Backbone as JSON, one array per atom type, in Angstrom:
{
  "sequence": "MANQHVGAPFLAATIDACIWCVHKTNGSVHFMKQGAPLLLPLLRTRSQGDILAAVLLEPDKEQSLTDLARLVGTSRLTVLREIDRLEDAGLVSTRRFGNTRLARARTDNPVYAPLAELLAVTFGPLAVLRGLLADVDGIEHAFIYGSWAARYHERPGSVPGDIDVLVIGNPDRDRLADIVEEAEKALHREVNVRRVSASAWADDDGPFKRTITSSPIVELTENEHSPSKTRGTSSPP",
  "N": [[37.12, 41.06, 27.01], [38.1, 40.59, 23.66], [37.02, 42.55, 20.9], [35.03, 41.03, 18.42], [35.13, 40.52, 14.95], [32.35, 41.12, 12.94], [31.16, 39.39, 10.37], [29.95, 39.38, 6.91], [28.43, 36.95, 6.33], [27.44, 36.27, 8.89], [25.87, 38.51, 9.46], [23.97, 38.32, 7.4], [22.71, 35.92, 8.12], [21.64, 36.71, 10.54], [19.86, 38.7, 9.74], [18.07, 37.12, 8.23], [17.01, 35.57, 10.26], [15.51, 37.34, 11.62], [13.21, 38.5, 10.25], [11.08, 40.99, 9.19], [7.85, 42.21, 8.41], [6.06, 44.92, 6.91], [3.1, 46.61, 7.54], [0.65, 48.89, 6.59], [-1.85, 50.64, 8.06], [-4.65, 52.6, 8.17], [-3.05, 54.91, 8.15], [-1.12, 54.33, 10.02], [1.94, 52.67, 10.72], [2.77, 49.31, 11.0], [4.86, 46.87, 12.4], [5.48, 43.53, 11.82], [6.6, 40.41, 12.8], [7.66, 37.9, 10.6], [6.99, 34.45, 10.16], [7.43, 30.95, 9.35], [5.43, 30.22, 6.56], [1.99, 29.16, 6.56], [0.98, 28.11, 4.2], [3.12, 26.85, 2.98], [5.17, 25.47, 4.9], [7.83, 24.77, 4.65], [9.25, 26.9, 3.74], [10.92, 30.0, 4.67], [9.6, 32.48, 5.03], [6.52, 34.2, 4.17], [6.96, 36.13, 2.23], [9.14, 35.09, 0.86], [7.93, 32.89, -0.4], [6.11, 34.26, -2.06], [7.87, 35.64, -3.76], [9.28, 33.53, -4.99], [7.12, 32.26, -6.33], [6.27, 34.32, -8.03], [8.42, 34.56, -9.79], [9.13, 31.91, -10.69], [6.75, 30.83, -11.65], [6.18, 32.26, -13.86], [7.89, 31.71, -16.2], [8.7, 32.67, -18.69], [9.0, 35.33, -18.51], [10.88, 38.23, -17.97], [11.81, 40.01, -15.11], [12.28, 42.99, -13.31], [14.15, 43.64, -10.3], [13.13, 45.69, -8.78], [10.49, 45.88, -9.72], [9.57, 43.38, -8.91], [9.71, 43.67, -6.13], [7.75, 45.64, -5.74], [5.52, 44.27, -6.72], [5.31, 42.07, -4.99], [5.17, 43.33, -2.57], [7.2, 43.93, -0.77], [10.51, 44.76, 0.48], [13.14, 46.0, -1.68], [15.62, 45.05, -0.97], [15.05, 42.63, 0.31], [14.08, 41.17, -1.89], [16.39, 41.19, -3.44], [18.16, 39.59, -1.9], [16.82, 37.09, -2.01], [16.77, 36.57, -4.78], [19.5, 36.44, -5.29], [20.13, 34.09, -3.87], [18.6, 32.22, -5.32], [19.81, 32.43, -7.8], [22.39, 31.54, -7.21], [21.76, 28.89, -6.75], [21.15, 28.06, -9.24], [18.57, 28.35, -10.18], [17.48, 30.64, -11.17], [18.32, 33.11, -13.66], [20.14, 36.11, -14.12], [20.48, 39.39, -15.57], [22.04, 42.43, -16.6], [20.51, 45.43, -17.55], [21.31, 48.34, -18.49], [21.09, 50.21, -15.59], [19.43, 48.45, -14.4], [18.59, 45.38, -12.93], [17.65, 42.33, -14.16], [15.6, 39.46, -13.73], [15.03, 36.0, -14.4], [13.36, 32.84, -14.57], [15.12, 29.71, -14.61], [14.5, 27.17, -16.57], [15.85, 24.93, -17.29], [17.01, 23.68, -15.2], [16.94, 20.7, -13.31], [15.5, 20.76, -10.97], [13.61, 22.65, -11.31], [10.97, 22.02, -12.47], [9.56, 20.22, -10.55], [9.64, 21.97, -8.33], [8.24, 24.22, -9.26], [5.73, 23.06, -9.59], [5.08, 22.49, -6.92], [4.98, 25.09, -5.88], [2.86, 26.06, -7.4], [0.58, 24.83, -6.32], [0.54, 25.85, -3.81], [1.52, 28.69, -3.22], [0.7, 29.53, -5.65], [-1.99, 30.48, -6.5], [-2.23, 33.32, -6.12], [-0.12, 34.45, -7.74], [-0.68, 33.32, -10.29], [-3.42, 33.94, -10.87], [-3.39, 36.71, -10.61], [-1.75, 37.41, -12.77], [-3.29, 36.44, -14.94], [-5.62, 37.96, -14.81], [-4.77, 40.52, -15.2], [-4.86, 41.9, -17.67], [-7.5, 42.06, -18.36], [-10.3, 43.7, -19.49], [-12.68, 45.87, -17.9], [-12.66, 45.1, -15.24], [-12.94, 46.27, -12.04], [-12.16, 45.67, -9.51], [-10.63, 42.93, -7.86], [-10.29, 39.98, -5.93], [-9.0, 37.29, -3.9], [-10.84, 35.22, -1.74], [-12.05, 33.39, 1.14], [-10.95, 30.03, 2.11], [-8.3, 29.74, 1.09], [-7.3, 32.37, 1.13], [-7.44, 32.8, 3.85], [-5.48, 30.98, 4.82], [-3.26, 32.14, 3.63], [-3.06, 34.43, 5.1], [-2.19, 33.36, 7.42], [-4.1, 32.03, 8.98], [-5.0, 29.26, 10.75], [-5.9, 25.96, 9.49], [-7.4, 23.43, 7.36], [-5.9, 22.16, 4.29], [-6.62, 24.17, 1.53], [-9.24, 23.28, -0.68], [-10.25, 24.4, -2.96], [-10.28, 27.48, -4.9], [-11.52, 30.62, -4.2], [-12.79, 33.39, -5.86], [-13.57, 36.8, -6.12], [-14.86, 39.01, -8.42], [-15.24, 42.31, -9.16], [-17.08, 44.38, -11.17], [-17.53, 44.67, -14.75], [-16.52, 42.6, -16.56], [-16.06, 40.63, -19.56], [-18.01, 37.71, -19.72], [-17.38, 35.31, -21.03], [-14.67, 35.62, -21.36], [-13.83, 35.54, -18.69], [-14.53, 32.92, -18.14], [-12.73, 31.51, -19.73], [-10.37, 32.22, -18.42], [-10.75, 31.01, -15.93], [-10.64, 28.31, -16.69], [-8.0, 28.11, -17.62], [-6.62, 28.82, -15.29], [-7.33, 26.75, -13.54], [-6.04, 24.58, -14.7], [-3.39, 25.3, -14.31], [-3.21, 25.5, -11.52], [-4.14, 23.15, -10.5], [-6.56, 22.65, -9.22], [-10.0, 23.39, -8.34], [-11.39, 26.48, -9.42], [-13.37, 29.04, -8.36], [-15.2, 31.63, -9.58], [-16.84, 34.54, -8.77], [-18.86, 36.94, -10.14], [-19.62, 40.34, -9.85], [-21.39, 43.3, -10.37], [-20.18, 46.67, -10.09], [-22.01, 48.52, -9.07], [-23.95, 46.85, -7.95], [-22.47, 45.61, -5.95], [-21.83, 47.8, -4.36], [-24.33, 48.49, -3.39], [-25.06, 46.29, -1.99], [-26.02, 44.76, 1.04], [-26.14, 42.36, 2.2], [-25.74, 39.02, 3.73], [-23.6, 37.67, 2.48], [-21.78, 39.69, 1.6], [-21.24, 40.85, 4.06], [-19.91, 38.77, 5.32], [-17.64, 38.52, 3.68], [-16.42, 41.04, 3.97], [-15.59, 40.93, 6.55], [-13.63, 39.09, 6.64], [-10.4, 37.58, 5.81], [-8.79, 38.71, 2.81], [-7.12, 38.52, -0.39], [-5.45, 40.61, -2.45], [-5.87, 41.0, -5.99], [-5.76, 42.89, -7.89], [-4.49, 46.11, -8.78], [-5.43, 49.22, -8.54], [-7.15, 52.41, -8.81], [-9.37, 51.88, -7.35], [-8.73, 50.18, -5.37], [-8.38, 49.56, -1.86], [-5.89, 49.63, -0.75], [-2.47, 49.66, -1.72], [-0.81, 47.81, -0.77], [-0.22, 44.4, -0.72], [-2.17, 41.71, 0.62], [-4.15, 42.87, 1.96], [-6.9, 43.06, 4.21], [-9.48, 43.93, 3.98], [-12.08, 44.28, 1.83], [-13.35, 46.6, -0.71]],
  "CA": [[37.04, 40.23, 25.81], [38.39, 41.35, 22.45], [35.9, 42.68, 19.97], [35.08, 40.11, 17.31], [34.65, 41.08, 13.68], [31.08, 40.56, 12.49], [31.25, 39.29, 8.92], [28.72, 39.42, 6.11], [27.58, 35.76, 6.5], [26.74, 36.37, 10.17], [24.83, 39.53, 9.32], [22.91, 37.78, 6.55], [21.96, 34.95, 8.91], [20.88, 37.45, 11.53], [18.73, 39.34, 9.05], [17.11, 36.09, 7.89], [16.35, 35.08, 11.47], [14.68, 38.41, 12.17], [12.56, 39.12, 9.11], [9.89, 41.72, 9.6], [7.07, 42.78, 7.32], [5.46, 46.19, 7.26], [1.72, 46.81, 7.13], [0.19, 50.25, 6.85], [-3.28, 50.61, 8.3], [-5.18, 53.88, 8.64], [-1.99, 55.87, 8.35], [-0.14, 53.86, 11.0], [2.82, 51.61, 10.23], [2.9, 48.24, 11.97], [5.9, 45.9, 12.07], [5.07, 42.21, 12.29], [7.61, 39.42, 12.48], [7.16, 36.82, 9.77], [7.47, 33.11, 10.42], [7.2, 30.01, 8.25], [4.04, 30.37, 6.12], [1.14, 27.98, 6.63], [0.8, 27.54, 2.87], [4.26, 25.99, 2.68], [6.05, 25.69, 6.06], [9.23, 24.53, 4.3], [9.87, 28.19, 3.47], [11.18, 30.83, 5.85], [8.6, 33.53, 5.17], [5.55, 34.35, 3.09], [7.58, 36.91, 1.17], [9.94, 34.17, 0.06], [7.0, 32.15, -1.25], [5.59, 35.16, -3.08], [8.93, 35.92, -4.73], [9.48, 32.3, -5.75], [5.99, 32.05, -7.23], [6.25, 35.38, -9.04], [9.47, 34.32, -10.78], [9.15, 30.56, -11.26], [5.49, 30.5, -12.33], [6.14, 33.0, -15.12], [9.27, 31.47, -16.65], [9.02, 33.38, -19.93], [8.97, 36.76, -18.24], [11.97, 38.86, -17.24], [11.27, 41.01, -14.19], [13.3, 43.72, -12.55], [14.04, 43.44, -8.85], [12.25, 46.75, -8.28], [9.12, 45.48, -10.04], [9.23, 42.25, -8.04], [9.46, 44.19, -4.79], [6.44, 46.29, -5.77], [4.51, 43.24, -6.94], [5.19, 41.22, -3.8], [4.89, 44.16, -1.42], [8.3, 43.83, 0.19], [11.62, 45.66, 0.15], [14.03, 45.56, -2.75], [16.69, 44.3, -0.34], [14.55, 41.26, 0.49], [14.06, 40.54, -3.21], [17.78, 41.0, -3.84], [18.7, 38.41, -1.2], [16.2, 35.87, -2.52], [17.22, 36.35, -6.15], [20.89, 35.99, -5.2], [20.1, 32.68, -3.47], [18.08, 31.44, -6.43], [20.81, 32.4, -8.87], [23.45, 30.66, -6.73], [21.26, 27.52, -6.87], [20.89, 27.77, -10.64], [17.13, 28.36, -10.46], [17.19, 31.84, -11.97], [19.44, 33.81, -14.26], [19.93, 37.56, -14.11], [21.34, 40.16, -16.45], [21.94, 43.88, -16.42], [20.06, 46.27, -18.66], [21.58, 49.63, -17.89], [21.19, 50.1, -14.13], [18.37, 47.55, -13.94], [18.9, 43.95, -12.89], [16.48, 41.56, -14.57], [15.66, 38.06, -13.31], [14.14, 35.08, -15.11], [13.51, 31.45, -14.13], [15.87, 28.79, -15.45], [13.71, 25.94, -16.67], [16.72, 23.79, -17.61], [17.41, 23.06, -13.94], [16.03, 19.58, -13.03], [14.67, 21.06, -9.79], [12.6, 23.65, -11.65], [9.61, 21.5, -12.68], [8.87, 19.85, -9.3], [9.49, 23.13, -7.46], [7.16, 25.02, -9.81], [4.48, 22.36, -9.27], [4.81, 22.7, -5.5], [4.57, 26.49, -5.72], [1.56, 26.25, -8.03], [-0.5, 24.38, -5.45], [0.63, 26.53, -2.52], [1.49, 30.14, -3.44], [0.33, 29.8, -7.03], [-3.22, 31.22, -6.81], [-2.0, 34.77, -6.24], [0.71, 34.76, -8.9], [-1.32, 32.91, -11.54], [-4.64, 34.71, -11.11], [-3.01, 38.11, -10.81], [-1.28, 37.55, -14.14], [-4.37, 36.19, -15.9], [-6.63, 39.01, -14.75], [-4.15, 41.84, -15.35], [-5.2, 42.57, -18.93], [-8.93, 41.9, -18.65], [-11.05, 44.95, -19.41], [-13.94, 45.89, -17.17], [-12.51, 44.71, -13.83], [-12.63, 47.38, -11.14], [-11.51, 45.14, -8.31], [-10.68, 41.46, -7.78], [-9.51, 39.44, -4.82], [-9.27, 35.93, -3.43], [-11.38, 35.14, -0.39], [-12.25, 31.99, 1.53], [-9.94, 29.29, 2.88], [-6.92, 30.02, 0.67], [-6.94, 33.69, 1.66], [-7.22, 32.65, 5.29], [-4.17, 30.36, 5.03], [-2.25, 33.13, 3.23], [-2.95, 35.34, 6.24], [-1.76, 32.57, 8.57], [-5.21, 31.5, 9.77], [-4.85, 27.79, 10.68], [-7.0, 25.19, 8.93], [-7.03, 22.39, 6.41], [-5.41, 22.61, 2.99], [-7.76, 24.6, 0.71], [-9.57, 22.39, -1.78], [-10.54, 25.2, -4.13], [-9.92, 28.88, -4.79], [-12.68, 31.48, -4.38], [-12.4, 34.71, -6.37], [-14.64, 37.76, -6.36], [-14.52, 40.02, -9.42], [-16.19, 43.42, -9.14], [-17.0, 45.1, -12.44], [-18.32, 44.09, -15.84], [-15.71, 41.95, -17.58], [-16.76, 39.68, -20.42], [-18.2, 36.43, -19.03], [-16.64, 34.28, -21.74], [-13.24, 35.83, -21.04], [-13.63, 35.02, -17.35], [-14.62, 31.45, -18.2], [-11.44, 31.05, -20.27], [-9.38, 32.4, -17.37], [-10.98, 29.96, -14.94], [-10.13, 27.06, -17.24], [-6.53, 28.18, -17.63], [-6.14, 28.83, -13.9], [-7.51, 25.42, -12.96], [-4.98, 23.72, -15.23], [-2.12, 25.7, -13.7], [-3.25, 25.38, -10.06], [-4.53, 21.77, -10.17], [-7.72, 22.65, -8.32], [-11.16, 24.15, -8.83], [-11.39, 27.93, -9.2], [-14.74, 29.56, -8.4], [-15.21, 33.08, -9.75], [-18.14, 35.2, -8.62], [-18.8, 38.25, -10.81], [-20.62, 41.25, -9.32], [-21.21, 44.65, -10.89], [-19.75, 47.63, -9.07], [-23.19, 49.11, -8.43], [-24.59, 45.82, -7.11], [-21.62, 45.42, -4.77], [-21.95, 48.99, -3.51], [-25.66, 48.51, -2.77], [-25.29, 45.04, -1.27], [-25.85, 44.75, 2.49], [-26.53, 41.02, 2.6], [-24.81, 38.22, 4.54], [-22.37, 37.34, 1.74], [-20.85, 40.81, 1.67], [-20.8, 41.02, 5.45], [-18.91, 37.73, 5.58], [-16.42, 38.85, 2.95], [-15.79, 42.24, 4.52], [-15.05, 40.65, 7.88], [-12.7, 37.97, 6.5], [-9.19, 37.9, 5.05], [-8.8, 38.65, 1.36], [-5.82, 38.73, -1.0], [-5.65, 41.47, -3.61], [-5.42, 40.57, -7.31], [-5.71, 44.06, -8.76], [-3.95, 47.35, -8.24], [-5.98, 50.37, -9.26], [-7.63, 53.47, -7.93], [-10.49, 51.4, -6.54], [-8.22, 49.34, -4.3], [-8.23, 50.28, -0.61], [-4.48, 49.71, -0.4], [-1.55, 49.08, -2.69], [-0.08, 46.75, -0.11], [-0.93, 43.15, -0.84], [-2.5, 41.13, 1.9], [-5.2, 43.67, 2.58], [-7.94, 42.21, 4.77], [-10.79, 44.58, 3.91], [-12.47, 44.65, 0.48], [-13.99, 47.9, -0.76]],
  "C": [[37.29, 41.09, 24.58], [37.17, 41.41, 21.57], [36.09, 41.73, 18.8], [34.5, 40.79, 16.07], [33.37, 40.37, 13.26], [31.07, 40.57, 10.97], [29.9, 39.29, 8.24], [27.85, 38.18, 6.29], [26.78, 35.81, 7.8], [25.6, 37.37, 10.08], [23.67, 39.02, 8.48], [22.05, 36.79, 7.32], [21.09, 35.64, 9.94], [19.66, 38.11, 10.91], [17.66, 38.31, 8.73], [16.34, 35.6, 9.1], [15.38, 36.09, 12.04], [14.03, 39.18, 11.02], [11.25, 39.74, 9.57], [9.17, 42.21, 8.37], [6.37, 44.02, 7.83], [4.05, 46.26, 6.72], [1.3, 48.22, 7.51], [-1.33, 50.23, 6.95], [-3.72, 51.95, 8.88], [-4.08, 54.88, 8.99], [-0.92, 55.45, 9.34], [0.66, 52.7, 10.41], [3.01, 50.59, 11.34], [3.96, 47.26, 11.49], [5.5, 44.56, 12.69], [6.14, 41.2, 11.87], [6.98, 38.28, 11.69], [7.78, 35.51, 10.21], [7.22, 32.24, 9.21], [5.72, 30.08, 7.84], [3.25, 29.07, 6.18], [0.96, 27.32, 5.26], [1.91, 26.58, 2.5], [5.3, 26.19, 3.78], [7.52, 25.38, 5.8], [9.98, 25.84, 4.06], [10.06, 28.98, 4.75], [10.06, 31.82, 6.1], [7.62, 33.51, 4.0], [6.14, 35.13, 1.93], [8.44, 36.03, 0.27], [9.06, 33.37, -0.89], [6.45, 33.01, -2.37], [6.62, 35.44, -4.17], [9.18, 34.69, -5.61], [8.36, 32.09, -6.77], [5.98, 33.07, -8.36], [7.27, 35.12, -10.15], [9.3, 32.96, -11.47], [7.86, 30.2, -12.0], [5.26, 31.35, -13.57], [7.52, 32.91, -15.77], [9.67, 32.22, -17.91], [9.15, 34.89, -19.74], [10.21, 37.2, -17.47], [11.37, 39.96, -16.37], [12.41, 41.69, -13.45], [13.09, 43.48, -11.06], [13.12, 44.49, -8.24], [10.79, 46.39, -8.54], [8.67, 44.32, -9.16], [8.92, 42.73, -6.63], [8.1, 44.86, -4.71], [5.33, 45.26, -5.86], [4.23, 42.44, -5.67], [4.84, 42.03, -2.55], [5.94, 44.03, -0.34], [9.41, 44.76, -0.26], [12.47, 45.1, -0.99], [15.18, 44.74, -2.18], [16.29, 42.84, -0.12], [14.55, 40.51, -0.83], [15.48, 40.24, -3.67], [18.38, 39.76, -3.19], [18.13, 37.12, -1.76], [16.68, 35.56, -3.94], [18.67, 35.88, -6.17], [20.95, 34.51, -4.83], [19.65, 31.8, -4.63], [19.09, 31.34, -7.57], [21.98, 31.49, -8.47], [23.05, 29.19, -6.88], [20.98, 27.13, -8.32], [19.43, 27.76, -11.02], [16.69, 29.59, -11.23], [18.48, 32.34, -12.61], [19.12, 35.3, -14.23], [20.87, 38.2, -15.12], [21.1, 41.64, -16.18], [21.44, 44.52, -17.7], [20.17, 47.71, -18.16], [21.82, 49.47, -16.4], [20.19, 49.12, -13.54], [18.84, 46.1, -13.99], [17.62, 43.17, -13.15], [16.67, 40.09, -14.2], [14.65, 37.24, -14.1], [14.41, 33.67, -14.62], [14.34, 30.65, -15.12], [15.14, 27.45, -15.47], [14.56, 24.72, -17.01], [17.25, 23.11, -16.36], [16.45, 21.92, -13.61], [15.14, 19.81, -11.81], [13.5, 21.96, -10.17], [11.19, 23.07, -11.7], [8.92, 21.07, -11.39], [8.68, 21.03, -8.35], [8.36, 24.02, -7.95], [5.81, 24.38, -9.52], [4.1, 22.58, -7.81], [4.34, 24.13, -5.24], [3.19, 26.73, -6.3], [0.41, 25.89, -7.1], [-0.46, 25.03, -4.07], [0.49, 28.05, -2.7], [0.99, 30.53, -4.82], [-0.91, 30.63, -7.28], [-3.02, 32.72, -6.98], [-1.25, 35.11, -7.51], [0.0, 34.47, -10.21], [-2.54, 33.77, -11.84], [-4.35, 36.19, -11.33], [-2.55, 38.34, -12.25], [-2.38, 37.39, -15.17], [-5.38, 37.33, -15.95], [-6.08, 40.4, -15.09], [-4.63, 42.6, -16.58], [-6.68, 42.45, -19.31], [-9.64, 43.23, -18.46], [-12.3, 44.79, -18.55], [-13.85, 45.49, -15.72], [-12.12, 45.94, -13.02], [-11.86, 46.9, -9.92], [-11.65, 43.63, -8.33], [-9.82, 41.0, -6.62], [-9.91, 38.0, -4.54], [-9.82, 36.01, -2.02], [-11.5, 33.67, -0.01], [-11.02, 31.37, 2.19], [-8.51, 29.57, 2.42], [-6.45, 31.37, 1.19], [-6.67, 33.61, 3.16], [-5.87, 32.02, 5.58], [-3.05, 31.35, 4.67], [-2.01, 34.12, 4.36], [-2.67, 34.6, 7.54], [-2.9, 32.21, 9.52], [-5.17, 29.98, 9.66], [-6.1, 27.12, 10.12], [-6.48, 24.17, 7.95], [-6.54, 22.99, 5.1], [-6.6, 22.99, 2.11], [-7.99, 23.67, -0.48], [-9.88, 23.12, -3.06], [-10.16, 26.65, -3.86], [-11.15, 29.72, -5.11], [-12.22, 32.89, -4.76], [-13.64, 35.56, -6.56], [-14.13, 38.81, -7.34], [-15.61, 41.07, -9.42], [-15.99, 44.23, -10.42], [-17.85, 44.41, -13.49], [-17.42, 43.5, -16.93], [-16.55, 40.96, -18.39], [-16.83, 38.3, -19.74], [-17.42, 35.31, -19.71], [-15.15, 34.39, -21.45], [-12.94, 35.3, -19.65], [-13.65, 33.49, -17.34], [-13.31, 30.86, -18.74], [-10.34, 31.14, -19.21], [-9.52, 31.33, -16.3], [-10.4, 28.64, -15.42], [-8.61, 27.03, -17.22], [-5.97, 28.12, -16.22], [-6.25, 27.44, -13.28], [-6.44, 24.44, -13.46], [-3.65, 24.02, -14.54], [-2.07, 25.38, -12.21], [-3.65, 23.99, -9.58], [-5.64, 21.71, -9.12], [-8.82, 23.53, -8.91], [-11.02, 25.62, -8.47], [-12.82, 28.43, -9.39], [-14.7, 31.08, -8.47], [-16.63, 33.59, -9.65], [-18.01, 36.61, -9.18], [-19.95, 39.12, -10.31], [-20.36, 42.63, -9.91], [-20.85, 45.59, -9.75], [-20.94, 48.22, -8.34], [-23.88, 48.12, -7.5], [-23.8, 45.59, -5.84], [-21.76, 46.59, -3.81], [-23.27, 48.99, -2.76], [-25.92, 47.29, -1.89], [-25.08, 45.22, 0.23], [-26.24, 43.39, 3.05], [-25.45, 40.26, 3.34], [-23.51, 37.87, 3.81], [-21.35, 38.47, 1.85], [-20.36, 41.02, 3.09], [-19.74, 39.99, 5.82], [-17.58, 38.07, 4.93], [-15.69, 40.01, 3.6], [-15.21, 42.03, 5.91], [-14.02, 39.53, 7.85], [-11.46, 38.38, 5.72], [-9.42, 37.82, 3.54], [-7.37, 38.86, 0.87], [-6.04, 39.45, -2.32], [-5.11, 40.84, -4.9], [-5.28, 41.73, -8.27], [-5.09, 45.22, -8.02], [-4.49, 48.49, -9.09], [-6.54, 51.38, -8.27], [-8.78, 53.04, -7.04], [-10.01, 50.57, -5.34], [-8.04, 50.15, -3.02], [-6.78, 50.45, -0.21], [-3.65, 49.11, -1.5], [-0.76, 47.94, -2.06], [-0.86, 45.46, -0.17], [-1.14, 42.54, 0.54], [-3.53, 41.94, 2.65], [-6.33, 42.78, 3.06], [-9.33, 42.84, 4.69], [-11.12, 44.96, 2.47], [-13.19, 45.98, 0.47], [-15.47, 47.83, -0.48]]
}
């Protein structure tokens, strides 16, 4: 049989059909094949949902592909493919600034509003809360736990009715209350924030902490207190 030329479309389809994510645990690298995410099975992978949410739920923000890859915890190549698809569909626009390619959501597309609403109630909690908490002083660590975190980690169950957040540190309570109000408007569901000082969390050996430390969590902060820079960590500090 004559050798057949393998073109770019075939290679792209093959790559999409065999998407793998990388998790680093205790110095070991693990490759896990990604499937359709429980949060929104219409999508191919969780990474796709994270990228869509990161771009479409912050329409006023230009983001580089490198920053998106770091934020989402995936490869720049994966981000590049998704951004190319979104730009072809008219959902994002990109421009060059030197050697950097910047992407921004196109809100003039009639598909934008309903798609952003769908992402807000599925992948939105991570993107929205991460952005709202980013500039709050006094937070040492923050993460989502409970049913939404479980679905994000592909644990089967019903659609989460609310979002549970644990904030470790001493941020201003009024500032947190404002964030909760803003997040609830964006996510269309109740957001429950539990605030615990770093010392109280370190000394805690009660059932709540034992439950949290044995359950899936989703990181909202990246700092020296975080056990891992890779999002999707399942063990709080």
